[in-house]
C-alpha positions in Angstrom: -71.2 84.0 -4.0 -74.2 85.2 -0.5 -77.1 83.1 -1.4 -80.5 83.9 0.7 -82.2 80.7 1.3 -86.1 80.6 2.2 -87.8 77.6 3.9 -84.5 77.0 5.4 -85.4 75.0 8.2 -87.7 73.2 7.1 -87.8 69.6 5.6 -86.6 70.5 2.1 -84.4 74.1 3.2 -82.6 71.6 5.6 -81.6 68.9 2.7 -81.5 72.0 -0.3 -78.5 74.1 1.3 -76.5 70.7 2.0 -74.7 71.1 -1.4 -74.5 74.7 -1.2 -72.2 74.4 2.1 -67.9 75.6 1.6 -69.2 77.1 -2.0 -71.9 79.5 -1.2 -71.9 82.3 2.0 -75.6 81.4 3.0 -78.0 83.8 4.8 -81.3 81.3 6.1 -84.5 82.7 6.7 -87.5 80.9 7.7 -90.4 81.5 10.2 -89.8 79.7 13.0 -86.4 80.2 14.8 -84.1 76.8 14.2 -80.4 76.7 14.7 -77.5 76.0 12.2 -74.0 77.1 11.7 -75.3 79.9 9.1 -76.4 82.7 9.2 -80.4 83.1 9.9 -83.0 85.1 9.9 -86.3 85.0 11.2 -89.1 86.0 10.2 -92.1 86.1 7.2 -92.3 86.2 3.7 -95.3 87.6 3.6 -93.8 90.9 5.3 -92.3 93.4 2.7 -90.0 94.7 5.1 -87.9 91.5 5.9 -87.2 90.4 2.4 -86.4 93.8 2.1 -83.9 92.7 5.3 -83.5 89.3 3.4 -82.3 90.1 0.7 -79.5 93.4 1.4 -76.3 92.0 0.7 -77.1 88.9 -1.2 -76.2 88.0 -4.7 -79.1 85.5 -5.7 -81.3 84.3 -4.0 -83.6 81.0 -3.6 -86.8 80.9 -3.5 -88.2 77.2 -1.1 -90.6 78.3 0.9 -94.1 76.9 1.5 -97.2 77.0 3.5 -97.0 74.8 6.1 -99.4 71.7 5.4 -101.1 71.3 9.0 -104.3 70.0 8.7 -107.0 72.5 6.8 -103.9 74.9 5.5 -105.1 74.7 2.8 -108.7 74.1 2.7 -109.0 78.0 1.4 -106.3 80.5 -0.6 -106.1 81.7 3.0 -102.4 80.0 4.2 -101.7 79.0 0.6 -101.5 82.5 -0.9 -100.5 84.4 1.5 -97.6 82.9 1.8 -96.6 80.6 -2.0 -97.6 83.7 -3.5 -97.5 86.9 -1.8 -94.4 85.9 -0.2 -92.7 85.1 -4.2 -93.9 88.2 -5.5 -92.9 90.4 -1.7 -89.2 88.6 -2.6 -88.4 88.9 -6.0 -89.9 93.3 -5.9 -87.3 93.2 -2.8 -84.4 91.4 -5.3 -85.0 93.7 -7.8 -84.3 96.9 -5.4 -81.3 95.2 -3.6 -80.1 94.4 -7.3 -80.4 90.6 -7.3 -79.9 89.2 -11.0 -80.2 85.5 -10.3 -82.6 83.4 -8.8 -83.9 79.7 -8.1 -87.9 78.6 -8.1 -88.4 75.7 -6.2 -92.1 75.1 -7.6 -93.4 71.6 -8.2 -94.8 69.3 -11.0 -98.4 70.3 -9.4 -97.6 73.7 -11.9 -98.2 70.7 -14.9 -100.5 68.9 -12.1 -103.5 68.7 -14.3 -101.4 67.3 -17.7 -99.7 64.8 -15.2 -103.1 63.3 -14.4 -103.9 63.3 -18.1 -100.4 61.1 -18.7 -99.1 63.3 -20.9 -95.7 63.4 -21.4 -94.1 66.6 -19.1 -92.7 68.5 -21.8 -90.8 72.4 -20.5 -92.8 73.9 -22.9 -96.6 72.8 -21.8 -98.3 75.5 -20.4 -98.8 75.3 -17.0 -102.8 73.6 -15.6 -103.4 73.3 -11.7 -104.1 69.5 -11.0 -107.4 71.1 -9.2 -106.2 72.1 -5.4 -104.9 74.9 -4.0 -101.2 73.9 -3.7 -100.5 74.0 -7.6 -102.6 76.8 -8.0 -100.2 78.4 -6.1 -97.4 76.9 -7.5 -98.6 78.4 -10.7 -99.0 82.0 -9.0 -95.4 81.5 -8.2 -94.5 80.8 -11.9 -96.0 83.4 -13.5 -94.6 86.0 -10.5 -91.1 84.3 -11.5 -91.7 85.0 -15.4 -92.5 88.4 -15.1 -89.4 89.3 -13.3 -87.7 87.6 -15.5 -89.0 89.4 -19.0 -89.6 92.9 -17.4 -86.4 93.1 -14.8 -84.3 91.1 -16.0 -83.9 88.8 -13.2 -82.4 85.3 -14.0 -84.5 82.6 -13.2 -84.4 78.9 -12.7 -87.6 77.2 -12.0 -87.0 73.7 -10.7 -90.2 71.4 -10.9 -90.2 68.8 -7.7 -92.2 65.5 -7.1 -92.5 63.7 -4.4 -89.6 64.8 -2.5 -88.1 62.4 0.3 -84.5 61.9 1.7 -83.1 58.7 -0.4 -81.0 57.7 2.6 -84.2 56.2 4.8 -87.1 57.1 1.9 -89.0 59.1 3.9 -90.7 62.4 3.5 -91.8 65.7 5.4 -94.1 63.3 7.8 -92.2 61.1 8.4 -93.7 58.9 6.1 -91.4 55.6 4.7 -91.9 54.3 1.2 -91.0 50.5 0.0 -91.1 51.4 -2.8 -89.8 54.0 -5.3 -91.4 55.8 -8.0 -90.3 57.9 -11.4 -91.6 60.5 -9.1 -89.3 60.6 -7.0 -86.5 63.1 -6.0 -83.7 63.6 -2.8 -83.8 67.2 -1.5 -80.1 67.5 -1.3 -80.3 66.8 -5.5 -82.7 69.8 -5.6 -80.1 71.9 -3.7 -77.6 70.1 -5.9 -79.4 71.6 -8.9 -80.5 74.6 -7.2 -76.6 75.1 -6.6 -76.0 74.6 -10.5 -78.5 76.8 -11.8 -76.7 79.6 -9.8 -73.6 78.9 -11.1 -74.5 79.2 -14.2 -73.4 82.4 -15.6 -75.6 82.9 -19.0 -78.9 81.8 -17.3 -82.5 82.9 -18.4 -85.7 82.3 -17.7 -85.6 78.4 -17.7 -87.8 75.2 -16.2 -86.1 72.1 -15.3 -87.6 69.2 -14.2 -86.0 67.8 -11.1 -87.0 63.8 -10.7 -84.5 61.4 -9.2 -84.9 58.2 -10.5 -84.0 56.4 -14.6 -87.3 56.6 -15.4 -88.6 60.6 -14.7 -87.0 60.1 -18.3 -89.8 58.5 -19.6 -92.5 60.5 -17.6 -90.5 64.0 -18.5 -88.4 66.2 -20.2 -85.3 65.1 -18.7 -82.6 66.5 -21.1 -82.9 70.2 -20.4 -81.1 69.9 -15.9 -78.6 66.7 -17.6 -77.6 69.1 -20.2 -77.9 72.3 -19.1 -77.0 71.7 -16.1 -75.2 69.0 -16.2 -76.9 67.3 -12.6 -77.3 63.7 -12.1 -78.5 63.2 -8.7 -76.8 61.7 -6.4 -79.4 59.9 -4.5 -80.6 58.4 -7.6 -83.1 55.5 -4.9 -81.6 52.7 -7.1 -82.0 50.1 -4.6 -86.1 50.9 -4.3 -87.0 51.2 -7.9 -90.8 50.2 -9.0 -91.7 50.1 -13.1 -94.5 52.9 -12.3 
């Protein structure tokens, strides 16, 4: 399977592709140059022609890009909507043109951030409600776009909703911040990649939402049965030596 991964040069992307290696033929896309043994395409998802070039010849796609969280970049809608929302719309549009039938969208529990803030148990049928920030609002928009292309163009879509993305080996996140204790929200970036790969390999994928959380107590806060049972996913990096009860 020839698979395009966007945002592949970033912190999430570099870990996400690991479970794909040796199993999928990868084309990796990012806005800045990076080195990889796989095919690399440098360009912006905000440009439709670049997206058309990126999807050409691919069978599937993993949308994992996001606007950089540099200081002030999420203070206004400009950067997050240009990259997260417009970029996702461009990719789905180009994917349909190219005949791609399977997509994984890396969303976030931010899409149900309001419910999370209220302490609601997170089910897959909760209506999306923003946590009150630009990031979670863009994640809701991404999911709306994904649903549109499933309903009206027949694209099979797996929506993954991770929370706190980090690396279980170092317990450091993308900013280098180290966690000495881990809670239910933690997920290793490689385990997100495993879920994405399993979803793309599912023969009867529809439009399906999967909370993608890597600790044992995640099932007490979110509906984890779909990812465990439907995908056969089990986190390979569950933070067992650094867990706390909350």
